[in-house]
C-alpha positions as CSV (number, residue, x, y, z in Angstrom):
1,M,-24.5,11.5,50.0
2,K,-22.0,8.7,49.0
3,N,-25.1,7.0,46.8
4,I,-25.4,10.5,45.0
5,I,-21.6,10.8,44.2
6,I,-21.7,7.2,42.8
7,L,-24.8,7.9,40.7
8,T,-23.3,11.3,39.6
9,T,-20.1,9.7,38.6
10,L,-21.8,6.6,36.7
11,V,-24.2,8.9,34.9
12,T,-21.0,11.3,33.8
13,C,-19.4,8.1,32.6
14,T,-22.1,6.9,30.7
15,F,-22.4,10.3,28.9
16,L,-19.0,10.6,28.0
17,V,-18.8,6.9,26.6
18,S,-22.0,7.6,24.4
19,F,-20.3,10.8,23.3
20,I,-17.1,9.4,22.3
21,L,-18.8,6.4,20.5
22,S,-21.3,8.8,18.7
23,F,-18.1,10.6,17.1
24,N,-15.9,7.5,16.7
25,T,-14.8,7.5,13.0
26,Y,-12.9,4.0,13.3
27,D,-13.8,1.0,11.6
28,K,-13.5,-2.7,12.6
29,N,-11.1,-3.5,10.0
30,A,-8.7,-2.0,7.3
31,T,-11.0,-2.9,4.5
32,D,-14.1,-1.1,6.1
33,A,-11.7,1.9,6.8
34,V,-10.9,2.1,3.1
35,L,-14.4,1.5,1.9
36,T,-15.8,4.1,4.1
37,A,-13.3,6.7,2.6
38,N,-13.6,5.3,-0.9
39,A,-17.2,4.3,-1.2
40,S,-16.2,2.1,-4.0
41,P,-15.8,-1.8,-4.1
42,I,-12.1,-2.9,-3.8
43,E,-10.3,-6.2,-4.0
44,V,-7.6,-6.5,-1.1
45,L,-4.4,-7.9,-2.4
46,F,-2.1,-7.6,0.6
47,E,-2.4,-6.2,4.0
48,H,0.6,-5.6,6.2
49,Q,0.5,-4.7,10.1
50,M,3.3,-2.2,11.5
51,N,3.6,-0.5,14.7
52,E,2.8,2.8,13.1
53,G,-0.4,1.4,11.1
54,N,-1.4,-0.7,8.6
55,I,-0.5,-0.8,4.9
56,L,-3.3,-2.1,2.4
57,L,-2.7,-2.8,-1.3
58,Y,-5.9,-3.3,-3.2
59,R,-7.3,-3.0,-6.6
60,S,-10.5,-1.9,-8.5
61,P,-13.0,-5.0,-9.2
62,E,-12.0,-4.4,-13.0
63,G,-8.2,-4.8,-12.0
64,D,-6.9,-2.2,-13.7
65,E,-6.4,0.4,-10.9
66,L,-3.8,-0.2,-8.4
67,S,-4.1,1.6,-4.9
68,L,-2.0,1.9,-1.7
69,A,-3.4,3.1,1.6
70,F,-2.2,4.0,5.0
71,L,-4.4,3.3,8.1
72,S,-4.0,4.4,11.5
73,R,-4.9,1.6,14.2
74,N,-6.0,2.1,17.9
75,F,-8.2,0.0,20.3
76,S,-11.2,1.8,18.6
77,G,-10.2,0.0,15.3
78,F,-8.9,1.3,12.0
79,Q,-9.1,5.0,10.5
80,Y,-8.2,5.7,6.8
81,V,-5.5,8.2,6.6
82,E,-4.0,8.6,3.2
83,S,-3.9,6.8,-0.1
84,S,-2.5,6.6,-3.6
85,T,-3.5,5.2,-7.0
86,Q,-2.0,4.2,-10.0
87,Y,-4.0,3.8,-13.3
88,D,-3.7,1.4,-16.2
89,I,-1.6,-1.0,-14.5
90,S,-2.2,-3.9,-17.3
91,D,-0.7,-1.5,-19.8
92,L,2.1,-0.6,-17.7
93,E,3.0,-4.3,-17.0
94,T,2.7,-5.1,-20.6
95,Q,5.1,-2.1,-21.6
96,A,7.5,-2.0,-18.5
97,G,7.2,-5.5,-17.2
98,I,6.2,-4.5,-13.9
99,T,3.6,-2.2,-12.2
100,Y,4.0,-0.1,-9.1
101,V,2.0,2.5,-6.9
102,V,3.8,4.9,-4.6
103,L,2.5,6.7,-1.4
104,P,4.9,9.2,-0.1
105,K,5.9,10.2,3.4
106,S,3.8,12.9,4.7
107,S,3.1,14.4,8.1
108,E,0.7,11.6,8.7
109,V,2.3,8.7,6.8
110,P,5.6,8.0,8.6
111,F,7.5,6.3,5.5
112,T,7.4,6.0,1.9
113,I,5.9,3.1,0.6
114,Y,6.4,1.4,-2.8
115,A,4.2,-1.7,-4.0
116,G,3.1,-3.4,-7.1
117,V,1.8,-6.6,-8.5
118,S,2.7,-8.7,-11.4
119,A,1.3,-11.8,-13.2
120,N,4.6,-12.9,-14.5
121,P,5.9,-16.1,-12.6
122,D,9.4,-15.3,-13.5
123,L,9.5,-12.4,-11.4
124,A,11.8,-13.2,-8.4
125,E,13.3,-10.0,-7.0
126,V,12.3,-6.3,-7.1
127,F,14.6,-3.6,-6.3
128,V,13.8,0.1,-5.7
129,M,16.5,2.7,-6.0
130,E,16.6,6.5,-5.1
131,P,19.3,9.0,-6.0
132,G,20.3,9.3,-2.2
133,F,21.0,5.4,-1.9
134,Q,24.2,3.7,-2.7
135,I,22.6,0.3,-2.3
136,A,19.1,-0.5,-3.9
137,H,16.4,-1.5,-1.3
138,S,15.2,-5.1,-1.8
139,A,11.4,-5.4,-2.0
140,S,9.5,-8.1,-0.1
141,L,7.9,-10.5,-2.6
142,M,4.9,-12.4,-1.6
143,E,2.5,-14.9,-3.5
144,S,-1.2,-13.6,-3.5
145,S,-4.3,-15.3,-4.9
146,A,-7.0,-12.9,-5.8
147,D,-10.2,-14.0,-7.6
148,G,-8.3,-17.1,-8.8
149,D,-5.4,-15.2,-10.2
150,D,-1.8,-15.9,-9.4
151,L,-0.5,-12.8,-8.6
152,Y,2.9,-11.7,-7.3
153,V,2.8,-8.9,-4.6
154,W,6.0,-6.6,-3.9
155,I,6.2,-4.1,-1.3
156,A,9.3,-1.7,0.1
157,A,8.9,0.9,2.7
158,S,11.4,3.2,4.3
159,P,11.3,6.5,6.0
160,D,14.4,7.5,3.9
161,F,12.7,7.4,0.4
162,T,11.1,10.5,-0.9
163,G,8.8,8.8,-3.5
164,T,9.8,11.6,-5.9
165,N,13.0,10.2,-8.0
166,F,13.2,6.8,-8.3
167,S,13.9,3.5,-10.3
168,I,12.1,0.2,-10.1
169,M,13.6,-2.9,-11.4
170,G,12.2,-6.4,-11.8
171,L,14.7,-9.5,-12.1
172,N,14.1,-13.1,-12.6
173,T,15.9,-16.0,-10.9
174,D,19.0,-15.9,-13.1
175,G,19.2,-12.1,-12.3
176,Q,18.2,-10.8,-15.6
177,I,16.0,-7.5,-15.8
178,I,12.4,-8.4,-16.8
179,G,11.1,-5.0,-15.6
180,D,12.5,-1.7,-15.7
181,I,11.0,1.6,-15.0
182,E,12.2,5.3,-13.9
183,H,10.7,8.3,-12.8
184,D,12.4,11.6,-12.4
185,G,9.5,13.8,-10.6
186,A,7.8,14.7,-13.6
187,Q,8.1,11.7,-16.1
188,L,7.9,8.2,-16.3
189,T,10.5,6.4,-18.5
190,I,9.8,2.7,-19.3
191,H,13.1,1.0,-20.4
192,S,12.0,-1.6,-22.9
193,I,13.2,-5.0,-22.1
194,D,13.8,-7.9,-24.9
195,T,11.8,-10.6,-23.5
196,A,13.5,-13.0,-25.6
197,Q,16.8,-12.3,-24.0
198,A,15.4,-12.3,-20.6
199,Q,14.0,-15.9,-20.9
């Protein structure tokens, strides 16, 4: 009788494990999870691990689409949750001096995330401002080398951000503005910068 109970328990456990694994939608790493959801090649620029999940900043191989994804993480691996894409980023950087992509907070994403890349070595600081904030949120700035390009990646995340109305400003080491954009929820405004004065 004891052997029958042990055998029944083992068979049941084996069946449950194989059932769970057959429906497992988790990938080994964040890049694979995005590739599973996206089905297009990507070039990862930055990955940041947080308690709530992973943030992945990536671009298309052509380099003109910048995307930001949030992925959940557990013992099984990573699962794509949500992403956002900004198009024509080379034109945006030429006109505005800075690029951005924003992934707003949702029921599945616990905070609003702002991020961007720049090829401008003079970029020293990036500030994100929303109407409800008295003080600009300073973004973390990191150097990233992708495909031999020297890129500067910036990222800011907060559960208090909305991702609707915002301004993003890039400064050089002297505190001069070298990038300035504003979004009012419907329209993007690029504030022209006189690059000769900003040098």
